[in-house]
N, C-alpha and C positions, 0 to 999 in steps of 0.2 A: 504494500500500500504506500502511496505517496503522501508525504507530510506537506501540508499547505504552508505557504510562506508565513514567516513570523510566528509559528506555532510552538517552536522549541525555545524556551526561555530559561534563564538561570534558575528560577524558582522551580521549574519542572525537572531539573537534573539532580540526581543524588550526589552528595559530596563524594569526591574522589572517583567519580564514575568515568571521567575522561583523564587518561594518563598520557604521558609523552609517547609511550609505546603505541597507544591507540591512535595518536595524532601523527606519529612519525610516518613519513611517506618517502617514496623514491623522490630524490631531488638533489639539486646542487648544494653541497655543503660549503664550498669555497671556490672562488675563481679570482685570479689576478692576472694582470697583463702589464705590470710594471717591471722594467728591467732591473735585474739584481746581479751585478758582476761579482766575481770572487775577489776576496782580499788577498794580500800577499802572505799566504800561510799554507803550510802543508797539513795543518790540523783540519779535521772535519769541520766544515763551516756551514751553517744553515743558509740555504738559498730560499727555501719556502717551508712553511709549516702549517699544519691544520689541526686544531683540536677537534677530536671526534666527540660530538655531543652525546650525553647520556641518552640511551635509547636508540641511537642511530644504528648501532650494530649489536643487537641483543638476541637474535633468533638464528638458529642454525639455518644456513642458506642465504643470509644477508650478504651482500657483496659491496665492497668499497672499490670504486673504479677511479684510478688516478691517471691523469695525463699531464705531462709537463714537456716544455720544449724550450730551445734556446740556441745559442751559437757558441763556438769555441774560438779562442784566439789563434792568430796566425803564427804560432810558435812551434818549435819542435818538441815541446814538453808533452809528457803523457797527461791525460785528463782523466780524473776519477769522479764518477757520479755514484751516489749511494742512496738507497731508499731505506728509511728507518721507521719502525713503529715503536713508540715509547723508547725503550733502551735497546731494543732488538734490531740488529742490522738484518733486513730482509734480503737485500740484493745489492751487489756492487759490480759495476762493469769491470771486466778483467782485460779490456782491450789494452794490449801492450804497445801497438803501433800508435804513435801520436796522431790523434784526429785533428789536424790543423785547419783552421778557418772553415769549419763545417757546421752545418745545422745538426742538432741532436734532438732526440725525443726519448721520453720514458713513458711506457704504457704498462700499467700494472692493474691487477685485480687481486684483492685480498678477500678471501671467503671466510666468514665467521662459521666455525664448525662446532662451537660449544664454549662453555665458560672457560676463559683464559686459553683459547686455542684458535688458530687460524691456519690456512694454507693458501697458496696462491702462486702467482708468477709475475715476473717483471721483465719487460723487454727493453733493452737499450739499443738505440740505433744512431749511428753517425752518418748522415747523408745516405742512408740505406746501405752503408758499408760497415763491416765489422759488427753486424747485428748479433746480439747475444740475448738468450733467454735464460733467466735463473728461476728455478722452482724452489719453493720453500714451504716448510711446515714448522710449527712450533707453538710454544705456550706464550701467551701475552694477555694481559688484562686490558680489556677494551675501555672500561669506564675511565673517563677523564684522561684518555690517552691522546697522543699527538703523532701524526705522520710527518716526517721530515724528508726533504730532499736536500742532501748535503754534498759537498765537494771536498776534495783533498788535493788541491793543486798548488803549484809553487809560486805563481806570479799573479799579479792583479789582472783581472779580466780574462783569465784562461777559460773560464766557463761563465757564460751569462745566461741567466734564466729570463726568458721572455714571457712565458705564460705558464699557469698552473691551474688545474681544475680537479676537483674531487666530487664525485657523485655517489650517493648511497642508493642502493637498490634493495628495498625491503622485500623479503620473501613473500610476506602476506599482502603485498600490493602489486598487482600485475601491471 
């Protein structure tokens, strides 16, 4: 049966009947298109991060889809990109040939498989060359967690992040 317009009011709803899990839907969690170049450091440095809201990933079968892209500097140095969930490194490109003056992409899907567990894959591509796919499984607590895209290169501007997007796909929302 269809509910007529303006028939559901706060007074007609039971306390705590609507939860974040009930409201959470497939949708964009984060998107940015501001350039973020690397600093002069070989330490892992955050290029982008996303806090995963409570309830966004709480049902087996929920998926977090991450896409990021950017450019690399025209140097002969190796470039390292790393995808991290909380404190767990999910994937790092192992490209040993220096990807000089190229476009790069990261495409990843993280599947929630249960409390404190996930599995998934991450694909790193430099101009369609030296493409690499890492598969991962492991324990991680999703509540109040953060996804990071980090680098570990030696010079300023070796890797520049141009865009980053994260979308959650709830299993219970088709």
